[in-house]
Backbone as ProteinMPNN parsed JSONL, in Angstrom:
{"seq_chain_A": "MDSHIVVHGRVMERHPEITPDDVGHAWVSRVASAIRRTPRTDQMVVVGFDARGRLLEMVAVELEDGVPLVFHCMTPPSAKTLVETGLVGER", "coords_chain_A": {"N_chain_A": [[0.84, -1.184, 0.0], [0.417, 2.302, -0.6], [2.439, 4.38, 1.254], [1.833, 6.955, 1.69], [-0.768, 7.494, 2.237], [-3.564, 7.05, 4.457], [-5.726, 4.494, 5.361], [-8.899, 4.326, 6.543], [-10.246, 2.1, 8.966], [-12.952, 1.638, 8.697], [-13.496, 1.379, 6.013], [-12.806, -1.279, 5.232], [-14.47, -2.659, 6.956], [-17.036, -2.076, 6.006], [-16.78, -2.877, 3.367], [-15.622, -5.694, 2.835], [-14.363, -6.907, 0.68], [-12.487, -5.206, -0.232], [-9.177, -4.263, 0.208], [-6.572, -2.634, 2.201], [-4.307, -2.496, 0.536], [-5.511, -2.593, -1.991], [-6.807, -0.107, -2.008], [-4.589, 1.618, -1.761], [-3.212, 1.068, -4.158], [-5.135, 1.854, -6.05], [-5.29, 4.545, -5.387], [-2.79, 5.631, -6.152], [-2.968, 5.013, -8.804], [-4.858, 6.601, -9.922], [-7.414, 7.88, -12.078], [-9.025, 10.006, -12.268], [-10.036, 12.918, -10.441], [-11.525, 15.07, -7.965], [-12.283, 18.026, -6.097], [-14.335, 18.181, -3.36], [-16.331, 20.47, -1.923], [-17.234, 21.05, 1.368], [-19.134, 22.044, 4.284], [-17.59, 21.586, 6.629], [-14.992, 20.561, 5.96], [-12.801, 20.339, 3.133], [-13.075, 17.724, 0.738], [-11.429, 15.055, -0.976], [-12.289, 13.528, -3.912], [-11.75, 10.609, -5.527], [-11.06, 8.499, -8.286], [-9.884, 5.4, -9.239], [-7.87, 2.622, -10.476], [-7.526, -0.587, -8.999], [-5.074, -3.193, -8.261], [-6.237, -5.442, -9.325], [-7.676, -4.561, -11.42], [-10.121, -3.425, -10.906], [-12.357, -0.68, -10.783], [-12.252, 1.818, -8.446], [-13.988, 3.921, -6.194], [-13.073, 6.559, -4.166], [-13.05, 8.508, -1.189], [-11.544, 11.111, 0.54], [-10.041, 12.951, 3.256], [-7.761, 15.538, 4.144], [-5.254, 15.039, 6.492], [-3.81, 16.721, 9.389], [-1.049, 16.631, 8.986], [-0.873, 16.603, 6.292], [-1.266, 14.198, 5.017], [-3.409, 12.111, 3.139], [-6.482, 10.833, 4.369], [-8.298, 8.142, 3.681], [-11.6, 7.599, 3.88], [-13.781, 6.499, 2.77], [-14.608, 4.038, 0.427], [-15.48, 2.268, -2.469], [-16.605, -0.17, -4.874], [-18.351, -0.837, -7.824], [-17.673, 2.62, -8.821], [-20.087, 5.158, -8.017], [-22.666, 6.518, -10.158], [-22.996, 9.229, -9.74], [-20.483, 9.99, -8.71], [-18.858, 9.453, -10.927], [-19.742, 11.43, -12.664], [-19.166, 13.702, -11.114], [-16.365, 13.649, -11.022], [-15.771, 14.019, -13.647], [-15.542, 11.925, -15.411], [-17.665, 10.927, -16.866], [-20.304, 12.523, -18.729], [-23.04, 14.616, -17.612], [-26.3, 13.259, -17.453]], "CA_chain_A": [[0.0, 0.0, 0.0], [1.125, 3.571, -0.626], [2.637, 4.863, 2.611], [1.452, 8.352, 1.752], [-2.186, 7.61, 2.567], [-4.058, 6.239, 5.564], [-7.048, 3.953, 5.04], [-9.696, 4.14, 7.756], [-10.747, 0.734, 9.126], [-14.355, 1.597, 8.277], [-13.557, 0.956, 4.608], [-12.806, -2.742, 5.165], [-15.655, -3.14, 7.678], [-18.202, -1.956, 5.118], [-16.495, -3.533, 2.089], [-14.544, -6.65, 3.108], [-13.708, -7.303, -0.561], [-11.485, -4.181, -0.525], [-8.083, -4.262, 1.18], [-5.769, -1.407, 2.169], [-3.458, -2.519, -0.666], [-6.365, -2.209, -3.119], [-7.005, 1.346, -1.928], [-3.319, 2.26, -2.059], [-2.932, 0.94, -5.592], [-6.093, 2.699, -6.77], [-4.968, 5.946, -5.118], [-1.67, 6.056, -7.001], [-3.356, 4.745, -10.192], [-6.112, 7.335, -10.162], [-7.661, 8.369, -13.431], [-9.794, 11.249, -12.158], [-10.251, 13.38, -9.073], [-12.208, 16.35, -7.818], [-12.397, 18.519, -4.726], [-15.724, 18.351, -2.921], [-16.388, 21.481, -0.864], [-18.254, 20.802, 2.379], [-19.052, 23.074, 5.328], [-16.576, 21.296, 7.651], [-13.657, 20.408, 5.382], [-12.804, 19.898, 1.745], [-12.836, 16.301, 0.551], [-10.913, 14.648, -2.273], [-13.011, 12.417, -4.516], [-10.767, 10.033, -6.439], [-11.421, 7.25, -8.95], [-8.679, 4.765, -9.751], [-7.892, 1.167, -10.643], [-6.692, -1.378, -8.102], [-4.195, -4.141, -8.958], [-7.071, -6.444, -10.002], [-8.369, -3.922, -12.534], [-11.421, -2.886, -10.498], [-12.419, 0.762, -10.644], [-12.668, 2.156, -7.098], [-14.348, 5.281, -5.786], [-12.504, 6.845, -2.855], [-13.23, 9.86, -0.674], [-10.544, 11.326, 1.584], [-9.771, 14.279, 3.799], [-6.333, 15.706, 4.426], [-4.914, 15.144, 7.906], [-3.0, 17.897, 9.708], [0.302, 16.492, 8.424], [-0.968, 16.606, 4.835], [-1.498, 12.845, 4.507], [-4.834, 11.839, 2.916], [-7.17, 9.777, 5.1], [-9.392, 7.605, 2.871], [-12.627, 7.125, 4.801], [-14.843, 5.853, 1.985], [-14.153, 3.398, -0.799], [-16.391, 1.23, -2.951], [-16.51, -0.536, -6.276], [-17.895, 0.196, -8.755], [-18.034, 3.986, -8.445], [-21.469, 5.567, -8.301], [-22.854, 7.391, -11.325], [-22.774, 10.601, -9.252], [-19.042, 10.203, -8.621], [-18.319, 9.5, -12.286], [-20.053, 12.769, -13.173], [-18.44, 14.682, -10.29], [-14.94, 13.622, -11.382], [-15.651, 14.325, -15.055], [-15.334, 10.733, -16.261], [-18.821, 10.868, -17.77], [-21.111, 13.739, -18.726], [-24.354, 14.51, -16.969], [-27.351, 12.721, -18.331]], "C_chain_A": [[0.879, 1.239, 0.0], [1.23, 4.105, 0.799], [2.234, 6.323, 2.764], [-0.045, 8.551, 1.905], [-2.455, 6.739, 3.788], [-5.45, 5.779, 5.167], [-7.771, 3.681, 6.354], [-10.236, 2.713, 7.794], [-12.188, 0.556, 8.701], [-14.499, 1.083, 6.845], [-13.673, -0.561, 4.524], [-13.987, -3.35, 5.928], [-16.871, -3.144, 6.757], [-18.026, -2.726, 3.814], [-15.341, -4.514, 2.268], [-13.815, -7.141, 1.858], [-12.615, -6.314, -0.976], [-10.447, -4.188, 0.592], [-7.363, -2.91, 1.169], [-4.834, -1.351, 0.955], [-4.253, -2.138, -1.909], [-6.534, -0.693, -3.167], [-5.714, 2.078, -2.297], [-2.981, 2.219, -3.539], [-3.851, 1.846, -6.396], [-5.781, 4.177, -6.58], [-3.846, 6.432, -6.036], [-1.967, 5.837, -8.483], [-4.631, 5.492, -10.568], [-6.193, 7.854, -11.593], [-8.447, 9.675, -13.422], [-9.917, 11.611, -10.691], [-10.946, 14.729, -9.099], [-12.158, 16.738, -6.346], [-13.878, 18.756, -4.446], [-15.702, 19.321, -1.74], [-17.533, 21.139, 0.084], [-18.111, 21.858, 3.466], [-17.917, 22.839, 6.335], [-15.171, 21.237, 7.088], [-13.784, 19.992, 3.925], [-12.468, 18.417, 1.686], [-12.287, 16.074, -0.847], [-11.716, 13.443, -2.738], [-12.119, 11.892, -5.63], [-11.308, 8.73, -7.013], [-10.136, 6.676, -9.547], [-8.826, 3.255, -9.811], [-7.01, 0.495, -9.601], [-5.893, -2.384, -8.923], [-4.974, -5.22, -9.695], [-7.871, -5.853, -11.157], [-9.746, -3.395, -12.188], [-11.321, -1.372, -10.363], [-13.001, 1.082, -9.27], [-12.983, 3.635, -6.972], [-13.799, 5.478, -4.391], [-12.792, 8.293, -2.479], [-12.286, 10.004, 0.516], [-10.559, 12.768, 2.059], [-8.28, 14.342, 4.081], [-6.129, 15.863, 5.926], [-4.018, 16.358, 8.125], [-1.601, 17.838, 9.114], [0.308, 16.411, 6.901], [-1.226, 15.25, 4.212], [-3.0, 12.637, 4.295], [-5.314, 10.669, 3.776], [-8.361, 9.341, 4.257], [-10.412, 7.003, 3.836], [-13.791, 6.45, 4.09], [-14.215, 5.26, 0.739], [-15.178, 2.347, -1.186], [-16.117, 0.968, -4.421], [-17.824, -1.174, -6.697], [-18.272, 1.588, -8.249], [-19.493, 4.286, -8.798], [-21.506, 6.458, -9.542], [-22.585, 8.843, -10.937], [-21.282, 10.921, -9.194], [-18.408, 10.28, -10.002], [-18.583, 10.85, -12.932], [-19.213, 13.812, -12.438], [-16.955, 14.768, -10.665], [-14.695, 13.87, -12.871], [-15.397, 13.13, -15.962], [-16.482, 10.503, -17.225], [-19.565, 12.198, -17.67], [-22.42, 13.514, -18.01], [-25.378, 14.02, -17.975], [-28.585, 13.561, -18.278]], "O_chain_A": [[1.98, 1.217, 0.551], [0.215, 4.266, 1.476], [2.292, 6.866, 3.867], [-0.542, 9.662, 1.721], [-1.694, 5.827, 4.11], [-6.262, 6.573, 4.693], [-7.302, 2.895, 7.177], [-10.638, 2.176, 6.762], [-12.607, -0.555, 8.377], [-15.49, 0.438, 6.503], [-14.542, -1.077, 3.821], [-14.452, -4.436, 5.583], [-17.64, -4.105, 6.736], [-19.005, -3.178, 3.221], [-14.206, -4.21, 1.9], [-12.745, -7.738, 1.973], [-11.901, -6.548, -1.95], [-10.791, -4.127, 1.773], [-7.527, -2.129, 0.232], [-4.596, -0.274, 0.408], [-3.74, -1.443, -2.785], [-6.42, -0.076, -4.226], [-5.742, 3.046, -3.057], [-2.522, 3.209, -4.108], [-3.404, 2.53, -7.317], [-5.979, 4.978, -7.494], [-3.937, 7.509, -6.624], [-1.292, 6.414, -9.336], [-5.386, 5.052, -11.434], [-5.193, 8.212, -12.215], [-8.529, 10.367, -14.436], [-9.905, 10.747, -9.814], [-10.954, 15.43, -10.111], [-12.01, 15.888, -5.468], [-14.571, 19.441, -5.199], [-15.127, 19.028, -0.691], [-18.671, 20.96, -0.35], [-17.069, 22.506, 3.559], [-17.341, 23.802, 6.842], [-14.247, 21.804, 7.672], [-14.767, 19.362, 3.535], [-11.676, 17.917, 2.484], [-12.626, 16.795, -1.786], [-11.807, 12.444, -2.024], [-11.771, 12.621, -6.559], [-11.943, 7.949, -6.304], [-9.402, 7.362, -10.258], [-9.774, 2.683, -9.273], [-5.891, 0.938, -9.343], [-6.02, -2.425, -10.147], [-4.433, -5.854, -10.601], [-8.652, -6.555, -11.8], [-10.478, -2.96, -13.077], [-10.315, -0.849, -9.884], [-14.117, 0.666, -8.959], [-12.323, 4.483, -7.571], [-14.034, 4.647, -3.514], [-12.78, 9.185, -3.327], [-12.232, 9.137, 1.388], [-11.021, 13.673, 1.365], [-7.623, 13.312, 4.236], [-6.753, 16.715, 6.558], [-3.526, 16.954, 7.167], [-1.025, 18.872, 8.775], [1.351, 16.182, 6.287], [-1.391, 15.155, 2.995], [-3.789, 12.955, 5.185], [-4.635, 9.649, 3.893], [-9.332, 10.086, 4.129], [-10.126, 6.022, 4.522], [-14.682, 5.895, 4.733], [-13.394, 5.896, 0.079], [-15.684, 1.619, -0.332], [-15.487, 1.768, -5.112], [-18.358, -1.997, -5.953], [-19.1, 1.717, -7.346], [-20.047, 3.737, -9.751], [-20.505, 7.068, -9.919], [-22.011, 9.601, -11.719], [-20.868, 12.011, -9.588], [-17.509, 11.092, -10.223], [-17.74, 11.361, -13.668], [-18.623, 14.696, -13.059], [-16.365, 15.847, -10.625], [-13.547, 13.926, -13.31], [-15.076, 13.294, -17.139], [-16.281, 9.936, -18.299], [-19.472, 12.904, -16.666], [-22.859, 12.379, -17.82], [-25.323, 14.325, -19.166], [-29.568, 13.257, -18.953]]}, "name": "protein", "num_of_chains": 1, "seq": "MDSHIVVHGRVMERHPEITPDDVGHAWVSRVASAIRRTPRTDQMVVVGFDARGRLLEMVAVELEDGVPLVFHCMTPPSAKTLVETGLVGER"}
């Protein structure tokens, strides 16, 4: 896994088919990303491929030391995320 990210344990609890290595590979192999502005903190929305070729949707916040904390990940990405990251146009 990429040592420059932290994967929250919630990811594997909700999606046991996704490992921290899957998230790390998808993070460095991202094909699209966007910044999501929220009232509390900005979030990074990232779409990338894991080592098995699955397209993963990831959402992260930046920790105080600048390291991304991935707190959400799923496969396949939602249609909303594909639009938000510019991978597909709005329908």
